[in-house]
C-alpha positions, 0 to 999 in steps of 0.5 A: 240118376236117369237121363236128365234127372237132377238137372235144373230146367229153365233160366237161372233165377233173377238174383243168380250169380249167373247173370253177373258173370254173363254181363261181365263175359259179354261186356254188358253195361246198364243204362241209367233210367227206367223205361217201360214197354210191352213184352213182344216175345218171351222164351221161358225155357231159355229165359230171354225175350224182346221188349218193345219200348212204349216210347222209343224216342225216350231211350238214351242215344246209345241205345237208339244207335245200337238199335239202328245198327242192328236194324241195318245189319238185319236188312243187309242180311235180307231180313224184313225189319219192322219199325 
């Protein structure tokens, strides 16, 4: 096979074992509930993106705290952060 032939391009499928392993490796936890939002940015080749919640106040306290912490880190690094 030639260069790049036979290699799957793009992200793993949604029901792939890859995501289960990744969640365990990164010590991810799923929050309870269902939340809605708008896709702000999506990188198809890499399979990730950013979602802006429709109602940020309805997010769990744990999620709000994590967002505030990352907001502060980004500002400390000199990045412009939008609300």
